[in-house]
LUMZAMI-726579 format. One line per field, with one value per residue (C-alpha): residue number from 0; x, y, z. Coordinates in Angstrom, 2 decimals. Last residue first. Example, Ala and Ser with C-alpha at 12.3 -4.5 7.8 and 13.67 -1.06 7.14 Angstrom:
pos = c(1; 0);
x = c(13.67; 12.30);
y = c(-1.06; -4.50);
z = c(7.14; 7.80);
This chain:
pos = c(655; 654; 653; 652; 651; 650; 649; 648; 647; 646; 645; 644; 643; 642; 641; 640; 639; 638; 637; 636; 635; 634; 633; 632; 631; 630; 629; 628; 627; 626; 625; 624; 623; 622; 621; 620; 619; 618; 617; 616; 615; 614; 613; 612; 611; 610; 609; 608; 607; 606; 605; 604; 603; 602; 601; 600; 599; 598; 597; 596; 595; 594; 593; 592; 591; 590; 589; 588; 587; 586; 585; 584; 583; 582; 581; 580; 579; 578; 577; 576; 575; 574; 573; 572; 571; 570; 569; 568; 567; 566; 565; 564; 563; 562; 561; 560; 559; 558; 557; 556; 555; 554; 553; 552; 551; 550; 549; 548; 547; 546; 545; 544; 543; 542; 541; 540; 539; 538; 537; 536; 535; 534; 533; 532; 531; 530; 529; 528; 527; 526; 525; 524; 523; 522; 521; 520; 519; 518; 517; 516; 515; 514; 513; 512; 511; 510; 509; 508; 507; 506; 505; 504; 503; 502; 501; 500; 499; 498; 497; 496; 495; 494; 493; 492; 491; 490; 489; 488; 487; 486; 485; 484; 483; 482; 481; 480; 479; 478; 477; 476; 475; 474; 473; 472; 471; 470; 469; 468; 467; 466; 465; 464; 463; 462; 461; 460; 459; 458; 457; 456; 455; 454; 453; 452; 451; 450; 449; 448; 447; 446; 445; 444; 443; 442; 441; 440; 439; 438; 437; 436; 435; 434; 433; 432; 431; 430; 429; 428; 427; 426; 425; 424; 423; 422; 421; 420; 419; 418; 417; 416; 415; 414; 413; 412; 411; 410; 409; 408; 407; 406; 405; 404; 403; 402; 401; 400; 399; 398; 397; 396; 395; 394; 393; 392; 391; 390; 389; 388; 387; 386; 385; 384; 383; 382; 381; 380; 379; 378; 377; 376; 375; 374; 373; 372; 371; 370; 369; 368; 367; 366; 365; 364; 363; 362; 361; 360; 359; 358; 357; 356; 355; 354; 353; 352; 351; 350; 349; 348; 347; 346; 345; 344; 343; 342; 341; 340; 339; 338; 337; 336; 335; 334; 333; 332; 331; 330; 329; 328; 327; 326; 325; 324; 323; 322; 321; 320; 319; 318; 317; 316; 315; 314; 313; 312; 311; 310; 309; 308; 307; 306; 305; 304; 303; 302; 301; 300; 299; 298; 297; 296; 295; 294; 293; 292; 291; 290; 289; 288; 287; 286; 285; 284; 283; 282; 281; 280; 279; 278; 277; 276; 275; 274; 273; 272; 271; 270; 269; 268; 267; 266; 265; 264; 263; 262; 261; 260; 259; 258; 257; 256; 255; 254; 253; 252; 251; 250; 249; 248; 247; 246; 245; 244; 243; 242; 241; 240; 239; 238; 237; 236; 235; 234; 233; 232; 231; 230; 229; 228; 227; 226; 225; 224; 223; 222; 221; 220; 219; 218; 217; 216; 215; 214; 213; 212; 211; 210; 209; 208; 207; 206; 205; 204; 203; 202; 201; 200; 199; 198; 197; 196; 195; 194; 193; 192; 191; 190; 189; 188; 187; 186; 185; 184; 183; 182; 181; 180; 179; 178; 177; 176; 175; 174; 173; 172; 171; 170; 169; 168; 167; 166; 165; 164; 163; 162; 161; 160; 159; 158; 157; 156; 155; 154; 153; 152; 151; 150; 149; 148; 147; 146; 145; 144; 143; 142; 141; 140; 139; 138; 137; 136; 135; 134; 133; 132; 131; 130; 129; 128; 127; 126; 125; 124; 123; 122; 121; 120; 119; 118; 117; 116; 115; 114; 113; 112; 111; 110; 109; 108; 107; 106; 105; 104; 103; 102; 101; 100; 99; 98; 97; 96; 95; 94; 93; 92; 91; 90; 89; 88; 87; 86; 85; 84; 83; 82; 81; 80; 79; 78; 77; 76; 75; 74; 73; 72; 71; 70; 69; 68; 67; 66; 65; 64; 63; 62; 61; 60; 59; 58; 57; 56; 55; 54; 53; 52; 51; 50; 49; 48; 47; 46; 45; 44; 43; 42; 41; 40; 39; 38; 37; 36; 35; 34; 33; 32; 31; 30; 29; 28; 27; 26; 25; 24; 23; 22; 21; 20; 19; 18; 17; 16; 15; 14; 13; 12; 11; 10; 9; 8; 7; 6; 5; 4; 3; 2; 1; 0);
x = c(177.15; 176.74; 172.82; 172.45; 170.40; 170.42; 170.22; 170.14; 170.72; 170.81; 172.15; 174.88; 176.19; 175.16; 175.30; 174.72; 175.04; 172.77; 173.44; 172.27; 174.54; 177.40; 180.72; 182.57; 185.76; 185.02; 183.23; 185.14; 183.48; 183.57; 181.92; 180.01; 179.30; 176.35; 177.39; 179.09; 182.52; 185.36; 183.15; 185.06; 184.07; 184.96; 184.84; 182.76; 182.89; 181.16; 178.66; 176.90; 172.83; 172.17; 171.29; 174.66; 175.87; 178.37; 179.19; 179.37; 180.16; 179.75; 182.24; 181.93; 177.81; 176.70; 174.90; 174.35; 173.06; 175.60; 176.17; 177.24; 179.19; 179.69; 182.62; 183.46; 180.15; 177.41; 173.51; 173.35; 175.93; 175.24; 174.51; 171.68; 171.37; 168.42; 168.46; 167.09; 170.75; 171.47; 168.22; 168.70; 172.54; 171.67; 171.47; 168.65; 167.51; 165.50; 162.80; 161.79; 159.79; 156.21; 156.31; 152.57; 152.04; 149.69; 148.92; 149.06; 148.40; 149.89; 148.62; 150.55; 150.19; 153.52; 151.24; 153.39; 152.61; 155.36; 153.09; 153.85; 153.53; 154.11; 153.42; 153.35; 153.59; 152.40; 153.49; 151.80; 154.23; 157.95; 161.06; 163.20; 167.46; 166.76; 164.18; 165.78; 162.69; 163.69; 161.71; 159.12; 159.74; 157.26; 153.64; 154.73; 157.13; 157.90; 161.46; 162.13; 163.03; 162.74; 164.20; 162.54; 162.40; 162.03; 160.90; 157.24; 157.20; 153.51; 154.66; 152.37; 153.62; 157.00; 156.10; 157.33; 158.02; 158.26; 158.88; 157.51; 158.80; 157.92; 154.85; 152.83; 150.38; 148.06; 148.57; 147.32; 147.74; 148.28; 147.19; 149.37; 150.13; 151.04; 153.04; 153.68; 152.34; 153.09; 155.92; 157.76; 160.54; 161.19; 164.96; 165.09; 165.28; 161.69; 159.66; 157.09; 158.15; 156.88; 155.18; 152.27; 150.54; 151.32; 149.37; 149.26; 148.12; 147.24; 146.01; 145.46; 142.96; 143.55; 143.05; 142.79; 144.56; 144.55; 143.68; 145.59; 143.94; 141.65; 141.57; 142.01; 142.57; 145.13; 145.24; 143.10; 143.49; 141.44; 141.47; 139.75; 140.73; 138.60; 138.42; 140.32; 139.97; 139.80; 138.04; 135.39; 135.03; 136.52; 136.75; 138.06; 138.15; 140.73; 140.51; 139.08; 139.34; 137.71; 138.20; 135.86; 136.67; 135.46; 135.11; 136.83; 135.43; 135.03; 133.84; 131.37; 131.45; 132.64; 133.29; 133.59; 136.15; 136.06; 135.16; 135.44; 134.08; 134.53; 132.51; 133.77; 132.10; 131.70; 132.68; 131.58; 130.33; 128.79; 125.97; 122.49; 122.94; 126.73; 127.16; 128.01; 128.50; 128.86; 130.72; 131.22; 130.99; 131.29; 129.81; 130.59; 128.96; 129.88; 127.98; 128.11; 127.91; 127.40; 126.20; 125.06; 123.81; 123.39; 123.65; 123.61; 124.67; 126.62; 126.18; 126.95; 125.67; 126.45; 124.15; 126.01; 124.82; 124.12; 124.21; 122.79; 122.07; 120.89; 118.86; 117.77; 115.84; 113.35; 109.84; 106.49; 102.94; 103.58; 106.34; 105.98; 108.46; 108.57; 111.04; 113.58; 113.93; 114.94; 113.91; 112.31; 108.91; 108.03; 104.64; 105.17; 108.39; 110.47; 114.40; 116.69; 119.03; 118.93; 118.62; 119.72; 121.57; 121.08; 122.58; 121.91; 123.79; 121.68; 123.29; 120.68; 119.86; 119.76; 118.35; 117.40; 117.58; 114.95; 115.52; 113.74; 110.58; 108.21; 104.70; 101.61; 101.73; 103.90; 103.78; 105.64; 106.15; 109.26; 110.55; 113.78; 114.10; 112.48; 113.90; 111.97; 112.20; 110.23; 111.48; 109.92; 110.92; 108.23; 106.58; 102.94; 102.46; 104.01; 103.48; 105.14; 104.49; 106.50; 105.03; 105.17; 103.69; 100.70; 99.95; 97.92; 95.64; 96.76; 96.66; 100.44; 101.11; 102.15; 100.61; 101.11; 100.83; 103.01; 102.49; 105.36; 107.48; 106.26; 103.63; 102.03; 103.18; 100.91; 101.24; 101.11; 103.50; 103.76; 105.60; 106.67; 110.33; 110.29; 109.84; 111.19; 110.25; 113.19; 111.75; 113.84; 112.96; 114.24; 112.30; 110.52; 107.39; 106.27; 107.84; 107.12; 108.86; 108.26; 109.91; 108.53; 110.56; 112.22; 112.43; 115.48; 115.40; 117.11; 118.33; 115.84; 117.00; 115.98; 113.96; 110.78; 109.38; 111.35; 110.11; 112.17; 111.53; 113.13; 111.14; 113.49; 115.53; 115.43; 118.66; 119.21; 121.45; 121.75; 122.80; 125.13; 124.87; 121.42; 119.81; 117.28; 113.86; 112.52; 114.40; 113.47; 115.14; 113.68; 115.87; 113.36; 115.72; 117.56; 118.61; 121.38; 122.36; 125.05; 126.69; 126.60; 128.94; 128.38; 131.40; 129.36; 127.32; 124.48; 122.36; 120.20; 116.68; 115.77; 117.34; 116.94; 118.33; 117.62; 118.92; 116.67; 118.93; 120.70; 121.09; 124.33; 125.70; 127.96; 131.00; 133.35; 130.37; 131.46; 135.41; 137.55; 134.34; 133.89; 131.46; 129.98; 127.76; 125.74; 123.57; 120.27; 119.50; 121.01; 120.67; 122.09; 119.81; 120.87; 117.16; 117.66; 121.13; 123.70; 124.16; 126.89; 128.62; 131.46; 134.66; 136.30; 133.38; 133.20; 130.87; 129.82; 127.22; 123.93; 123.30; 124.65; 123.50; 125.10; 123.20; 124.64; 121.50; 124.11; 126.11; 126.81; 129.60; 131.80; 134.32; 137.07; 139.02; 136.42; 136.19; 134.00; 132.88; 129.92; 128.09; 128.47; 126.08; 127.12; 124.69; 125.96; 128.14; 129.39; 132.33; 135.07; 137.16; 140.69; 141.90; 139.83; 137.81; 134.64; 135.63; 132.86; 136.03; 135.19; 136.14; 138.42; 137.42; 133.72; 133.76; 130.61; 129.87; 128.61; 127.46; 127.99; 130.20; 132.95; 132.55; 134.91; 134.51; 137.25; 139.89; 138.16; 141.70; 143.80; 140.99; 139.46; 143.31; 143.78; 140.77; 141.16; 144.67; 142.93; 140.49; 142.97; 145.28; 141.88; 141.87; 138.68; 138.53; 138.45; 136.98; 140.33; 140.18; 136.98; 136.90; 139.98; 137.86; 134.98; 136.64; 138.66; 135.15; 133.53; 136.35; 138.91; 139.45; 142.23; 144.32; 147.02; 145.69; 146.49; 144.22; 145.10; 143.78; 145.36; 143.58; 141.34; 141.31; 137.79; 137.13; 133.14; 131.50; 127.63; 124.35; 124.76; 125.00; 122.08; 123.91; 122.24);
y = c(147.26; 150.43; 150.68; 151.82; 154.41; 155.50; 158.78; 159.96; 163.38; 163.76; 166.38; 168.10; 164.71; 163.98; 160.66; 160.68; 157.54; 158.18; 156.76; 154.69; 153.79; 152.05; 154.21; 154.62; 153.69; 150.25; 151.88; 151.53; 152.16; 150.09; 150.98; 149.08; 149.88; 150.23; 151.68; 154.73; 153.57; 154.86; 157.24; 159.71; 159.62; 162.24; 162.01; 162.61; 160.73; 162.04; 164.70; 165.57; 165.85; 164.56; 160.60; 160.24; 161.58; 159.43; 161.67; 160.88; 163.55; 162.69; 163.15; 161.88; 161.90; 159.71; 157.48; 153.82; 153.36; 152.78; 149.76; 151.23; 148.25; 148.35; 147.92; 147.19; 146.07; 146.22; 146.02; 145.99; 144.22; 145.67; 149.47; 150.05; 152.50; 153.33; 153.12; 149.34; 148.35; 147.08; 144.94; 143.07; 142.71; 140.60; 141.98; 140.83; 143.24; 145.00; 142.02; 143.45; 140.34; 142.40; 142.84; 143.19; 145.20; 144.97; 147.80; 147.80; 149.93; 149.87; 151.87; 152.46; 153.84; 154.50; 154.14; 156.97; 158.89; 159.56; 158.64; 155.18; 155.00; 151.79; 151.04; 147.47; 146.23; 143.31; 141.50; 139.60; 137.75; 138.14; 136.74; 138.53; 138.60; 142.43; 144.20; 147.07; 149.09; 152.67; 154.10; 156.78; 159.04; 162.02; 162.96; 164.16; 162.19; 162.26; 162.04; 159.86; 156.73; 153.09; 150.78; 150.96; 147.45; 145.22; 141.56; 140.59; 136.58; 134.89; 133.69; 132.72; 135.55; 138.05; 140.25; 143.75; 146.12; 150.17; 151.71; 155.34; 156.96; 159.22; 161.79; 164.25; 163.26; 165.51; 168.27; 170.60; 174.34; 174.75; 171.91; 168.89; 167.09; 163.38; 162.45; 159.30; 160.12; 158.09; 157.18; 153.68; 153.95; 150.82; 149.79; 147.07; 143.51; 142.78; 145.62; 147.86; 151.25; 152.30; 151.93; 154.35; 155.72; 154.13; 156.03; 157.15; 160.68; 161.52; 164.66; 166.19; 168.72; 171.55; 174.07; 173.06; 170.21; 169.90; 166.57; 166.80; 167.74; 165.75; 162.59; 158.88; 157.04; 154.42; 155.23; 158.46; 159.15; 162.40; 162.96; 165.67; 168.42; 171.11; 170.30; 167.63; 168.02; 166.54; 168.54; 168.14; 166.50; 163.35; 161.13; 157.65; 155.18; 152.42; 153.90; 157.02; 156.61; 159.31; 159.83; 162.81; 165.06; 168.42; 167.15; 165.00; 165.62; 164.36; 166.97; 165.48; 163.51; 160.44; 157.02; 154.37; 150.97; 151.73; 154.31; 154.13; 156.23; 157.36; 159.16; 161.67; 165.00; 164.86; 162.45; 163.97; 162.90; 166.04; 167.81; 166.32; 166.39; 165.42; 162.39; 159.77; 156.40; 152.98; 150.11; 149.25; 152.25; 151.04; 153.79; 154.21; 156.48; 158.11; 161.56; 162.65; 161.01; 162.48; 160.80; 162.85; 162.57; 158.80; 155.97; 153.01; 149.36; 149.11; 150.74; 149.36; 151.55; 151.15; 153.66; 155.35; 158.52; 159.54; 158.24; 160.80; 158.62; 160.72; 159.79; 162.43; 163.51; 161.17; 160.00; 159.88; 157.23; 156.05; 155.94; 154.07; 154.12; 152.41; 152.25; 149.79; 146.90; 149.45; 148.03; 151.14; 150.30; 151.53; 151.16; 153.31; 154.56; 157.64; 157.21; 160.16; 159.41; 155.06; 153.52; 149.54; 149.07; 149.87; 147.25; 148.62; 148.21; 149.54; 152.42; 154.70; 157.10; 156.67; 159.59; 159.12; 162.04; 161.89; 164.48; 166.61; 165.03; 164.80; 164.01; 161.72; 160.00; 159.96; 157.45; 157.72; 155.66; 156.29; 153.72; 154.89; 158.63; 159.82; 162.80; 164.05; 167.17; 169.10; 172.30; 175.06; 177.10; 179.81; 181.26; 182.94; 182.00; 179.34; 177.96; 175.62; 174.51; 171.83; 169.00; 166.17; 162.77; 162.54; 163.44; 162.76; 165.77; 168.58; 168.87; 169.05; 171.09; 171.46; 174.41; 175.05; 178.23; 177.81; 181.08; 179.23; 176.04; 173.89; 171.91; 170.66; 167.81; 164.74; 163.33; 160.43; 161.58; 159.40; 159.71; 156.93; 158.45; 161.39; 162.34; 165.78; 167.39; 168.86; 172.31; 173.30; 176.93; 178.84; 182.14; 183.78; 185.72; 184.94; 182.20; 181.34; 178.79; 177.59; 175.20; 172.61; 169.44; 169.13; 171.39; 171.27; 174.05; 174.77; 178.09; 180.92; 182.47; 185.93; 186.65; 188.33; 188.23; 185.64; 184.85; 181.77; 180.62; 178.11; 176.33; 173.22; 173.17; 174.75; 173.32; 176.27; 175.39; 178.53; 178.74; 181.80; 185.23; 185.95; 189.10; 190.23; 191.85; 191.11; 188.69; 187.12; 185.09; 184.12; 181.80; 179.76; 177.37; 176.74; 178.58; 177.03; 178.66; 177.13; 178.51; 177.29; 179.16; 182.46; 184.70; 184.03; 187.70; 188.57; 191.69; 193.97; 195.43; 194.72; 191.87; 190.98; 188.52; 187.25; 185.89; 183.45; 180.84; 180.37; 181.88; 180.22; 182.21; 179.87; 180.15; 177.54; 175.63; 175.83; 176.68; 179.67; 181.53; 185.39; 186.90; 190.02; 191.74; 194.38; 197.19; 198.68; 197.76; 194.50; 193.37; 191.09; 190.73; 189.69; 190.13; 186.96; 184.86; 183.62; 185.26; 183.80; 184.93; 182.67; 184.41; 186.94; 189.56; 192.27; 195.08; 197.79; 199.50; 201.72; 200.80; 197.47; 196.92; 194.37; 193.98; 192.57; 191.10; 188.58; 187.67; 189.00; 186.70; 187.65; 185.52; 187.00; 189.70; 192.58; 195.01; 198.21; 200.31; 202.57; 202.78; 200.31; 200.30; 198.56; 198.10; 196.28; 192.57; 192.49; 190.27; 190.54; 187.37; 188.21; 191.04; 193.29; 196.25; 197.73; 198.60; 197.72; 196.64; 193.87; 195.28; 192.20; 189.14; 187.62; 184.10; 182.92; 179.15; 177.55; 173.41; 170.95; 168.41; 171.32; 175.22; 177.95; 181.21; 183.88; 183.36; 180.96; 179.40; 179.70; 178.74; 175.79; 174.51; 174.74; 172.92; 170.14; 169.40; 169.45; 167.28; 164.77; 164.40; 163.46; 160.75; 159.51; 160.00; 156.68; 157.95; 155.73; 153.11; 152.43; 153.32; 150.98; 148.17; 148.99; 149.04; 145.22; 143.97; 145.50; 143.75; 146.16; 144.77; 143.98; 142.88; 144.44; 147.44; 149.08; 151.12; 152.80; 156.20; 158.85; 160.39; 163.27; 166.65; 168.17; 171.10; 170.68; 173.89; 173.47; 173.91; 170.68; 170.10; 168.82; 169.43; 169.48);
z = c(82.11; 79.41; 77.99; 75.10; 72.87; 68.88; 68.07; 64.47; 62.54; 58.44; 56.32; 57.51; 59.94; 63.15; 64.87; 68.58; 70.47; 73.69; 76.86; 80.13; 83.19; 84.18; 84.25; 80.76; 80.64; 78.94; 76.01; 73.22; 69.70; 66.49; 63.39; 60.91; 57.73; 55.20; 52.08; 50.49; 51.17; 53.31; 55.56; 57.90; 61.59; 63.97; 67.44; 70.74; 73.77; 77.47; 76.28; 79.35; 78.82; 82.49; 80.46; 79.53; 76.06; 73.23; 70.35; 66.66; 63.86; 60.32; 57.47; 54.09; 53.06; 50.31; 53.06; 53.68; 56.99; 59.86; 62.49; 65.73; 67.27; 71.06; 73.36; 76.87; 78.89; 76.14; 76.88; 73.73; 71.58; 69.26; 67.94; 64.95; 62.77; 60.59; 56.62; 56.56; 55.05; 58.05; 58.45; 55.04; 55.70; 58.66; 62.32; 63.69; 66.46; 63.50; 64.66; 67.59; 68.79; 70.82; 74.23; 75.09; 77.97; 80.98; 83.66; 87.23; 90.26; 93.50; 96.68; 99.75; 103.08; 105.19; 108.36; 109.92; 106.95; 103.90; 101.44; 99.48; 95.45; 93.66; 90.41; 88.48; 84.45; 83.73; 80.86; 77.51; 75.44; 73.29; 75.74; 77.55; 76.13; 75.88; 77.49; 79.77; 80.61; 80.91; 84.22; 85.30; 82.23; 82.75; 83.03; 86.65; 88.11; 91.84; 93.48; 96.60; 94.25; 95.24; 92.50; 89.26; 87.29; 90.03; 89.30; 90.54; 90.92; 89.82; 86.21; 83.73; 81.35; 83.47; 86.13; 86.24; 89.03; 89.43; 92.71; 94.20; 97.19; 100.00; 98.95; 101.06; 104.17; 105.74; 107.60; 104.95; 104.55; 101.04; 99.86; 99.67; 96.67; 96.18; 92.74; 90.83; 87.09; 83.71; 81.22; 80.55; 77.92; 76.50; 76.20; 73.41; 72.71; 72.88; 71.89; 73.76; 71.87; 73.93; 77.54; 78.01; 81.05; 84.30; 86.78; 90.33; 91.16; 94.88; 95.68; 99.33; 100.48; 103.67; 101.18; 97.82; 95.78; 92.13; 90.37; 87.19; 83.77; 81.47; 83.22; 82.86; 85.61; 86.67; 90.54; 91.23; 95.24; 96.30; 100.18; 102.38; 104.78; 102.90; 99.18; 96.94; 92.88; 89.77; 86.88; 84.29; 81.31; 79.90; 82.91; 82.63; 85.18; 86.54; 90.46; 91.43; 95.26; 97.18; 101.23; 102.83; 105.72; 104.03; 99.93; 97.89; 94.50; 90.22; 88.33; 85.11; 82.10; 83.80; 83.18; 85.66; 85.98; 89.93; 91.83; 95.20; 98.03; 101.33; 103.35; 106.66; 105.28; 102.16; 98.35; 95.11; 91.68; 90.08; 89.30; 88.12; 84.45; 85.02; 83.22; 85.91; 84.50; 86.11; 86.10; 89.53; 92.57; 96.30; 98.45; 102.37; 104.54; 107.27; 106.99; 103.16; 99.62; 96.95; 93.25; 90.24; 87.25; 86.93; 84.27; 86.28; 85.80; 89.60; 92.65; 95.79; 98.85; 102.55; 105.09; 107.95; 107.85; 104.20; 100.84; 98.03; 94.49; 91.40; 88.88; 85.96; 82.89; 84.23; 82.10; 83.10; 81.87; 85.55; 87.98; 90.80; 94.13; 97.10; 99.74; 101.30; 98.88; 95.99; 92.28; 91.20; 90.01; 86.59; 84.45; 81.06; 82.03; 79.65; 80.02; 80.12; 82.69; 83.49; 86.71; 86.56; 89.62; 93.50; 95.92; 99.62; 102.83; 105.79; 108.44; 108.60; 105.55; 102.23; 99.83; 96.69; 94.24; 91.34; 88.89; 86.19; 86.49; 83.22; 84.38; 83.47; 87.15; 90.21; 93.08; 96.36; 99.26; 102.07; 103.91; 103.54; 101.65; 98.62; 97.28; 94.17; 91.74; 89.81; 87.10; 87.08; 83.73; 84.58; 87.74; 87.88; 91.70; 93.46; 96.54; 98.96; 102.25; 104.18; 106.49; 104.94; 106.33; 104.32; 100.26; 97.94; 98.19; 100.16; 103.53; 104.49; 102.29; 98.38; 95.83; 92.27; 89.80; 86.86; 84.28; 81.85; 80.92; 84.32; 82.72; 86.04; 88.24; 88.78; 92.69; 95.12; 98.09; 101.17; 104.14; 106.08; 106.00; 104.71; 101.31; 100.21; 97.40; 95.73; 93.71; 90.62; 90.17; 86.77; 86.92; 89.45; 88.89; 92.77; 94.88; 98.87; 100.51; 103.76; 105.76; 108.31; 107.80; 104.21; 100.88; 99.06; 96.60; 92.94; 91.76; 91.07; 88.06; 86.09; 89.75; 90.64; 94.00; 96.11; 99.76; 101.64; 105.09; 107.44; 110.24; 110.47; 107.19; 103.85; 101.55; 99.01; 95.96; 93.96; 90.06; 89.34; 88.03; 90.20; 89.60; 92.41; 92.24; 95.55; 97.63; 101.21; 103.56; 106.91; 110.08; 111.79; 112.36; 109.12; 105.68; 103.86; 100.12; 98.78; 95.26; 91.41; 89.27; 87.94; 88.91; 92.52; 91.87; 93.41; 92.01; 93.91; 93.58; 96.89; 99.27; 102.78; 104.92; 108.33; 111.47; 113.34; 114.70; 111.07; 107.91; 106.20; 103.23; 101.20; 98.76; 97.12; 95.76; 92.04; 92.23; 92.08; 93.11; 93.90; 95.92; 93.97; 95.96; 93.37; 95.66; 94.97; 98.82; 100.52; 103.96; 106.10; 109.40; 112.75; 115.00; 116.48; 116.07; 112.94; 109.47; 108.01; 104.89; 103.24; 101.60; 99.71; 99.56; 96.81; 97.21; 94.66; 97.45; 96.59; 100.81; 101.81; 105.21; 107.84; 111.07; 114.51; 116.57; 118.50; 114.65; 111.40; 110.06; 107.21; 105.79; 104.22; 102.34; 102.26; 99.81; 99.75; 96.70; 97.23; 100.35; 103.42; 106.58; 109.53; 112.56; 115.59; 116.28; 112.79; 113.01; 110.08; 109.58; 108.45; 105.85; 107.32; 105.34; 106.36; 110.00; 112.38; 115.07; 117.44; 121.34; 122.74; 120.46; 120.76; 121.05; 119.69; 119.97; 117.12; 117.40; 115.13; 117.29; 117.55; 115.83; 117.43; 115.73; 117.01; 114.39; 112.46; 110.85; 113.38; 116.60; 114.19; 113.87; 117.56; 118.54; 116.31; 117.07; 120.83; 119.90; 117.89; 121.18; 123.03; 121.09; 119.62; 115.84; 114.48; 110.72; 108.77; 110.70; 110.11; 106.27; 105.96; 107.15; 105.69; 102.14; 102.49; 103.52; 100.38; 98.41; 96.21; 92.90; 90.86; 93.73; 95.99; 96.96; 99.93; 102.24; 105.38; 105.13; 107.38; 110.40; 110.35; 111.94; 112.00; 109.60; 109.74; 108.59; 109.67; 106.99; 105.30; 101.71; 99.26; 96.22; 92.80);
């Protein structure tokens, strides 16, 4: 479930100023960084914001949640437009039709599809009295690259009417928002994809016959009337001061169910629900602060806790797929009791200015909205309720968690995903948001869309981790921006190490302005270092005016490299060896036994250029030592290669 607000916000947002200097970020640091990041006050920012809106929406300006329709000089009724399409009058579409962009049906406009196969590459907004979207015996294809990419918004008394129509959203979840006194009706509709619908104000939706209705968030004075609908998840919002004491029926088939303000056990609820002969019906609850809920003898698909206001709340001990004999949730701001009932999924939705600290839970979804702050540690998000996301201007820190679902920043949200593991799903940044992945394991690299920013910083491997060797340290240090992002980009990275028991950091890789993606960050010369537990530290800095820097750390245990002890036993082990290493004037190349008489020895620099080559003739079959002068080579890292007809070896060394 995703409870999505019904206005699109593309506000310019200042940069995040967070630096992580310890193994944990305190809540105080989180709040401080969030307050700095979320300051929207300068006139210059507002002007910049207006420019972006005008460029993006080409005639529709949305500020502070209000939509102002600005008519272009004579809007066209054409069925194909590579920008925003405005419909002010009646437009009828038949046959094949494609529109590459959003569609706004406003001021009494009427867009009708009759026996049409239409493709719409954008959101659809139906706005205003008598404005209508209608489809009859049609196929509406609204493709999505990722779930919740598209939205249909019906507001200001607009209406939508679908009859004998297929809605295809690439099989992915999509948004439907109905507000004010707007109305949506569907008769014999095939839904390819899962609908998440928020009902606000006096919104009204009626469905008669569908294969997959979706999920519906019931709030305020909304009216929902379904007949012969399959796959329905009803979210009962219980507002502050509301009471909801119910037993839900078996939702498998032939479900008849009614709830309204006069229902027994219910008070403070003004919406109305009527189900007739529905199947695969699932029950959900959305308790707000100061609500009172008791559920008895019921199978509850999901409970999504809403946190409003500016309170700071600790949440722990909520575990998916639990059967409760008599359970009262440990939440000081509301009463939630379950008697002989089970809950498949617990989800958490912080909103407004709330601060939520979550520990020790297994949850289905976490979705932050408003300007909320969420701090999670040692939890699992299993995706049974959706995904893990920071929207609006919220801020999430996920520390030491695991997830089997997607992680996403949206709108202007910030998500710091640190020292965590994601085993399924994808990581992405949408809107003008920022996703910062720190020392985390992901199935694939995070992707920025539109104006988002994805930040990847990771030390993945250090091998071979031995003393008196050259240790290759691999990982990632990069920042990517979406195609229209105005936010930060990559500036540089540095790498340090710290000896066991010491506090001083020693520079390992000087400041480098080149990004690294799952490749070598540095080569660590461990000659002369004692064995023990070392710490590596990677710093990545962006190019914003504040030069924001994040760091990650990784422990590496250096063990003694016994092959460095030059004795006959080691020299006879079958591997070549170079000593001294590093060297300034000459190196001694110890060769393993071989029956071959001729070998080619070459020295290659890190760019693959051969700087020295020679033919070596053996004098005996046993191990031998070859002296090679390197005094004419510039300082740096080299490969010494030995090649014969049967074998080839490569040994690394450093010229000081």
